N, C-alpha and C positions, 0 to 999 in steps of 0.2 A: 726441759722441765715443764710439765703442764701447769698452767696457771689456774687457780681456783678462787672462788668467792666463798664467803661464809654467809649462810642465811638460816636463821632459826636454829643455830647451833650445829649445823652440818655443812660440809663442804660440797660444792658442786663445781666441776671443772669447766672452764671456758673453752669448749671445744666445738668445732663443727663436726658433721658426720664424717667427713673425710679424715679429719684429725683423729677422731675416735677410732676409726677403722685402722688407721696407721699405728695408733698407740697399742691397740690389742695385737696387731700383727707383730709389733716390736716385742710384746710380752711373749708371744709364741716363739719368736726367734731367740730370745734370751733364755727361755726356760722359766719354770715357775717357782713358786705359785703366785698368781695374781688374782685378786677378786675384782670384778667389774660390776658396778651397780648402775642401773638405770632408774633414777629417782623421779617418781611422779608426785602429784599433789598429796595423795593419800599417805605416801611414805614420809613426807615432810611433817604432816600432821601427827602421824603415829610417833615419829622420832622425838617430838616434844615431851612425851610422857614415857617413852620406852628407852631406857638408858642403854640396854644391850643393842638395840637397833641403831641408836645414835652412834655408839662406839664402832659398830660394824661399818657404818657408812664412812665414818671419818678415818677408819683404818684401811679402806679399800684403795686399790691402786688407781682406779678411774671411776668417777661418778659423773654420769651424764644427765642432763635435764630431759626427762621423758614425758613432759606434758606442757600444755600451754599455760596451766596454772603456775608451774615453776618458773617459766620464762617471764610470765607477767609479773609475778611477785618480785623477781630479781630486778626487772626493769623499774618497777615502782619504787624500789628501795635504792635505786641509783647504782646497781651492780649488774648491768645488762649482760646477758649471755648471747652468744652468736646465733643460736638456733636450737630447736628441739632435736634431740638425738634419741629416738625411741628404741625400745628394746627389740621390737619386731624388725625394724629397718636395719638396725645394727647387726642383729643375728643373721639376717639374710645376706647382707654385704659380706659378713665374715665367712659364711658358708661358701659364697662364691669365691672368695679369696683362698679359702682352704682347699677348694676343689682344684684351683689352678696351681697350688703349691704342693698338693699331695699330702696335706695334713689330716690328722685323724680327729674325729669329732664323736662325742657321746651325747645322746639326748636322754634326759631324765625328767619325768614329770607327766602331768596331765592324766586323763582317764586311761584305763587299760585299752591298748590298741592304738592310741593316738600317736605315741612316739614312733611306733613302727610305721604307721601310715605317713607320718611326717618325714621319716628317713627315706622312705621309698620315693615320695614325691620330690623331695629336694635333690636326691641323687639323679632323678630323671631330669630335673631342671638344670642341674649343674653337674654334667658328666665329670667324673673324677673325684667327686665328693666321697670321702671314705668314712661313713658312719660305722664306727667299730662296736657300738653297743647302744641299746635302748632299754629303758625301764620305766614303768608307769609310776605315778606319784602316790598311789594308794598303798602305803606301806606302814607297818607298825614300828615303834621305836626300837624294838628288839631286832628288827631286820636291817637297821642302818649299817651296822658293821659289815654285814655281808655285801651290801650295796657299795659301800666305800671300797671294799676289797675288789669287787667286780669292776668298778671304774678304774682302779689302779692297775689291775691286771690287763685291762683292754688296750693299754698303750695310748689312750686318748690324750690329745694335746689341748683341745678346747672342749669344755663341758658347758652345755646349755641346760639350765635347771628351771623347770616350769612348775613350781609348787605354790605360787602366789606370794604376795607381800604380806607379812614380813618373813614368813616361814622359809622361803628360798634363800633370802639373804643370810639369815641366821644359820641355816643348814650348811651353806657353803663355808661361812666363817668358822663354824665348829669343826669341819672336817678338812678344810683346805690343805693343810700341811700333809695329809695322808692320801689325797686323791690322785697324786701323781700327774696332775695336769698343769699346763703352763698358765692357763687362764680359765676362770669359771665365771659365768654370767647368769644372774637371775633374769628370766625372760617372761615371766607371767604367762599370758595366754598365747604366746608365740607358737607353740607346737600345735595348738588347735588351728591356728591360721595356716601353718605349714602343711598340716594334714588335709586341709580343705574342708574340715568340718565347720569352721567359722569363717565367714567372709570378712575380709578387711574392709574398712570404711572406704567409700569412693574417694577419688583424688580430690574432688571439690570439698569434701568434709575435712580431709587432712589439711588442705591449704587454708581453709577457713577456720582452723583450730576448733572445730566442733566434732571431732572424731568421737569424743566422749559421749556426746549427745546421740550420735548414730548408734554407738554400742549400747547405750541405755535403751533406746527404742527397740533394738533387736533382742536385748536380754534384760528385762526389768529387774532381774535379781541383782544386777550391778548397782542398784540404787544406794546401797550402803557405802560403796566406794565413792560414788558420785557425791554423796553428802559431805565428803571431806572438802570439796571445792569451796563452798561458802565459808567453811571454817578457815581455810587458807586465806581467803579474801579478808576475813575479819582479822586474822593474825597480821596480815600485811598492813592493813589500815591502822591497826593499833600500834604496830612498829613505826609506821610513818609519823604517827602522832607523838611518839616518844623520840623520834629521830634516831632509831636504832634499827634492829632487824637481825642482830646477832643471835 
C-alpha cells in the first residue's frame, strides 16, 4: 500500500521515482483502469478552488510530487516527501519499461504532428516500444467520443495525455472507465520534449530545482503558470501560521 500525505486538501504519495515506476508497472500488470497524476505547484493552487480537480486528484491511484514547490511546501509543513517525481521523467522511464516488456502505449495531446514525432523518436530510443496510436490535442468536445473509441480499439495499455493542467486530469477522469487502458497519466509538455521540439532543462537546472526558471526563460508565455509558485508559498506560510496545511 502506497503511503500518502494530505496537503491543501489533496493527497500526494510518498514515493521515489523507482517506486512510482514500479507502482505503474504493477497497474499495467493488474489491468485497469488506474489514473496517475503528477502534481505540480499550479495544480495544488488550482485545486483549492476547483472541486472537480480536487476530487480527481484524491480519486487517483497514484499522485506524485512534480515540482520543487510541492516538495518544499510538504517539507515546511512537516510532511516531507522523498523526492520530485516529474511527469517527463516518469513517462520516459515507463516507455523504457514498456519497450522491454512489449507493452502497448498511446500518445494523446500537444500540437498536430508532435505526438507522431514523439512516437518515432521514442521508438528509436527504446527499440521494442510499441506506440499503437497517436492523436493531437486540438479537438472539439464533439470529437471526444471518437477519440475514446480510437484509444479503446488500439489495445493500448498505457495512455500518456498531454493536454495541460487541469484539462488532461479531468479528461482522463471523465473517460477512464471506457478507454480500455490499464493506466493513464497526464504528462503536460512531455510530448513536446519527446518529439525534440522543446529542450529539457540542463541537468544542473534540474538538480538545483530551478527547472521552472529555465523553462520561463525559454518560453515567457509560461509566466501565468509560474505565478502560482508565490501563491503556493503564501498558502504554505499561512498554513504554518495556523499550524495546519490540510
